[in-house]
Backbone bond lengths (Angstrom), bond angles and torsions (degrees), N, CA, C in turn:
res aa  C-N    CA-C-N  psi(-1)  N-CA   C-N-CA  omega(-1)  CA-C   N-CA-C  phi
1 M - - - 1.446 - - 1.529 111.22 -
2 K 1.322 115.67 -40.84 1.456 119.88 179.00 1.528 110.53 -61.48
3 Y 1.339 116.10 -39.11 1.470 121.70 178.96 1.523 110.18 -61.00
4 L 1.312 116.92 -41.88 1.461 121.93 179.71 1.531 111.23 -60.26
5 Y 1.314 117.35 -41.65 1.467 120.96 178.66 1.528 111.51 -64.06
6 H 1.327 116.29 -39.82 1.467 119.70 179.05 1.529 111.10 -65.68
7 V 1.312 116.10 -43.39 1.466 120.47 178.40 1.525 110.05 -63.72
8 L 1.307 116.95 -43.89 1.458 121.40 179.54 1.531 111.07 -63.35
9 A 1.310 117.48 -42.60 1.469 121.14 178.79 1.529 111.08 -63.89
10 A 1.321 117.02 -40.41 1.467 120.67 178.50 1.527 110.60 -65.38
11 A 1.325 117.13 -41.31 1.462 121.35 179.77 1.528 111.09 -64.04
12 I 1.304 117.09 -40.96 1.467 121.14 179.24 1.529 110.22 -66.23
13 A 1.324 116.62 -41.46 1.462 120.19 178.98 1.523 111.16 -62.90
14 L 1.320 117.79 -42.01 1.463 121.03 178.40 1.522 111.59 -65.97
15 A 1.307 116.74 -41.34 1.463 120.64 -179.82 1.524 110.91 -65.22
16 A 1.305 117.08 -38.31 1.465 120.55 179.97 1.521 111.56 -69.41
17 A 1.318 117.57 -31.83 1.460 120.97 -177.17 1.525 112.96 -83.66
18 S 1.306 118.87 -23.91 1.461 121.38 -172.16 1.527 115.53 -61.47
19 P 1.336 122.64 -35.61 1.460 119.18 178.68 1.528 113.48 -63.74
20 A 1.306 117.85 -22.92 1.458 120.65 -178.55 1.519 112.62 -84.02
21 L 1.313 117.73 -9.92 1.454 120.44 -177.79 1.523 110.69 -75.12
22 A 1.311 116.75 139.89 1.460 122.03 176.91 1.525 109.10 -99.38
23 T 1.313 116.55 168.88 1.460 120.17 -178.45 1.516 112.14 -72.56
24 G 1.320 117.27 -22.57 1.454 120.13 179.53 1.512 114.14 89.60
25 K 1.335 118.45 -0.32 1.462 120.65 179.54 1.518 111.33 -70.38
26 M 1.324 117.09 -35.34 1.458 121.02 -176.65 1.520 108.27 -155.96
27 T 1.308 117.08 143.49 1.457 121.46 173.39 1.522 109.03 -131.55
28 C 1.311 115.04 146.01 1.461 121.77 178.69 1.526 108.05 -124.02
29 N 1.288 116.39 134.56 1.458 121.33 171.83 1.521 106.72 -99.04
30 A 1.320 115.32 77.31 1.456 121.51 -169.38 1.517 113.44 -96.87
31 G 1.307 118.18 3.83 1.454 120.07 -179.20 1.514 111.75 79.26
32 P 1.325 116.65 -165.76 1.468 120.28 -176.62 1.526 112.08 -67.65
33 Q 1.322 115.35 145.51 1.465 119.80 -178.34 1.518 112.56 -62.82
34 S 1.309 118.05 -21.18 1.467 120.41 178.51 1.531 111.71 -64.98
35 K 1.326 117.88 -19.47 1.466 122.51 179.25 1.531 112.84 -93.43
36 W 1.333 117.22 -7.93 1.459 121.83 -177.12 1.528 111.26 -74.96
37 K 1.312 115.84 149.86 1.461 120.96 168.75 1.526 107.07 -77.43
38 S 1.313 117.26 162.15 1.466 120.56 -175.96 1.525 112.26 -78.13
39 Q 1.332 114.75 156.67 1.467 120.07 175.15 1.521 110.38 -64.74
40 A 1.338 117.10 -33.47 1.468 120.54 178.27 1.531 110.28 -63.44
41 A 1.336 116.94 -38.42 1.467 120.25 177.95 1.526 110.77 -65.90
42 L 1.332 116.85 -39.06 1.470 120.09 176.61 1.518 110.29 -63.14
43 Q 1.313 116.60 -46.68 1.462 120.25 -179.77 1.530 111.39 -60.33
44 A 1.332 117.58 -40.64 1.471 120.84 178.44 1.526 110.59 -64.90
45 S 1.325 116.55 -41.40 1.464 120.84 178.69 1.528 111.20 -63.49
46 L 1.332 116.32 -43.70 1.464 120.27 179.72 1.526 111.09 -65.71
47 K 1.335 117.04 -38.64 1.462 120.61 179.61 1.532 110.24 -61.32
48 K 1.341 116.96 -39.84 1.466 120.53 177.80 1.530 111.40 -63.84
49 Q 1.339 116.22 -27.42 1.456 121.23 -179.77 1.527 112.53 -87.36
50 G 1.339 117.32 -0.91 1.455 120.77 177.34 1.523 115.15 99.85
51 W 1.325 116.96 8.05 1.462 120.60 177.14 1.524 109.93 -82.22
52 Q 1.337 115.35 154.09 1.456 122.32 169.07 1.523 105.81 -117.99
53 V 1.326 117.02 115.85 1.467 121.89 -175.95 1.522 109.30 -98.35
54 R 1.337 116.13 123.45 1.461 121.43 175.75 1.517 111.15 -91.73
55 K 1.345 116.47 -38.29 1.459 120.63 -175.18 1.522 108.36 -157.30
56 S 1.333 116.29 146.12 1.463 120.24 172.15 1.522 108.20 -139.97
57 K 1.335 115.03 151.32 1.460 120.58 179.73 1.524 108.49 -157.96
58 V 1.319 115.93 171.58 1.455 122.04 175.45 1.518 108.09 -92.13
59 D 1.342 116.63 130.64 1.459 121.52 177.20 1.521 108.31 -147.04
60 G 1.314 117.04 121.03 1.458 121.29 178.50 1.513 113.39 65.64
61 G 1.328 117.11 25.73 1.446 120.85 -178.21 1.517 113.23 79.51
62 C 1.323 117.29 7.78 1.473 123.24 177.93 1.525 108.00 -116.24
63 Y 1.328 115.49 166.31 1.456 120.02 168.26 1.512 107.88 -90.23
64 E 1.322 115.67 124.75 1.462 122.15 177.74 1.523 106.97 -104.72
65 V 1.322 116.40 129.08 1.465 121.95 -176.08 1.521 108.91 -122.17
66 Y 1.324 115.89 133.77 1.460 122.75 172.03 1.515 107.07 -110.06
67 G 1.314 116.32 128.91 1.446 118.77 -179.95 1.510 112.11 175.03
68 T 1.325 114.96 -156.13 1.463 122.48 -178.66 1.525 108.27 -118.38
69 D 1.339 115.83 127.82 1.469 119.96 -179.94 1.524 109.68 -79.64
70 P 1.328 118.25 173.03 1.476 120.69 -178.01 1.532 113.83 -59.93
71 Q 1.340 117.73 -22.00 1.470 121.01 178.95 1.532 112.64 -86.29
72 G 1.334 116.70 -0.53 1.459 120.77 177.51 1.513 114.78 90.50
73 N 1.319 118.40 7.94 1.462 122.10 178.07 1.523 110.63 -83.07
74 R 1.330 116.99 133.49 1.462 120.59 172.05 1.516 106.77 -78.22
75 V 1.325 116.44 118.51 1.453 120.34 -169.94 1.526 112.52 -134.33
76 E 1.326 112.63 166.83 1.454 123.80 168.20 1.531 104.28 -117.72
77 A 1.327 117.93 126.63 1.463 120.83 -174.82 1.522 110.15 -134.12
78 Y 1.325 114.80 148.88 1.461 121.81 178.65 1.523 109.18 -117.10
79 F 1.348 115.68 136.66 1.449 122.82 -179.59 1.518 109.68 -131.33
80 H 1.336 116.29 146.32 1.457 121.26 176.50 1.525 107.92 -70.23
81 P 1.332 119.24 131.67 1.469 120.94 -173.99 1.527 115.61 -74.49
82 V 1.313 118.19 -11.59 1.466 120.26 178.26 1.524 110.96 -99.37
83 T 1.333 116.50 -42.85 1.467 120.81 -175.72 1.528 113.97 -101.09
84 F 1.332 117.42 -13.58 1.464 124.12 -173.40 1.524 112.06 62.26
85 E 1.330 117.28 20.30 1.455 121.24 177.83 1.534 109.55 -66.35
86 K 1.324 116.36 133.23 1.465 121.98 178.28 1.524 108.24 -72.76
87 L 1.352 116.41 126.18 1.454 121.21 -175.89 1.523 112.86 -110.26
88 L 1.315 117.22 -39.35 1.460 121.58 -176.59 1.514 109.31 -154.21
89 V 1.322 115.88 135.13 1.466 121.57 173.51 1.516 106.58 -132.38
90 S 1.336 115.89 126.18 1.464 119.18 179.57 1.524 110.06 -135.93
91 R 1.341 113.49 156.76 1.460 121.43 178.93 1.514 107.70 -135.31
92 R 1.324 116.58 114.46 1.468 122.16 178.27 1.534 112.18 49.03
93 G 1.325 116.18 45.66 1.452 120.59 177.69 1.515 115.42 85.64
94 E 1.323 117.64 -9.25 1.457 122.17 178.82 1.529 109.23 -94.52
95 V 1.321 117.34 124.54 1.456 121.04 179.72 1.527 109.57 -78.87
96 L 1.333 116.37 119.55 1.457 122.01 178.15 1.528 110.88 -92.48
97 F 1.338 115.91 -30.94 1.459 120.96 179.88 1.515 108.47 -152.38
98 R 1.324 117.05 137.72 1.459 122.37 171.61 1.521 107.59 -142.33
99 K 1.331 115.68 126.84 1.461 119.87 178.38 1.527 109.31 -65.98
100 K 1.306 115.33 135.79 1.467 119.80 -179.14 1.499 111.15 -86.47
């Protein structure tokens, strides 16, 4: 019975921690979220540049965007949430751009 409680406690701890995990593709040390620009502002900026944004979210402290780039590629891209600097753009596992 004691073993069951330990297993159950471990399972609950893992389940509680999993939403906070990032994919690991990119991380940003962007400081507190109160200093970040909004996702709507990023989407507006990308639209002016010719992007079509389907979805955006926070991942690894960066803004992760799913959409179509100006060249027509369906991509997953990461942007810094304070500067909107493009950090990584990939398509089906192929890296199209990575900031050096």
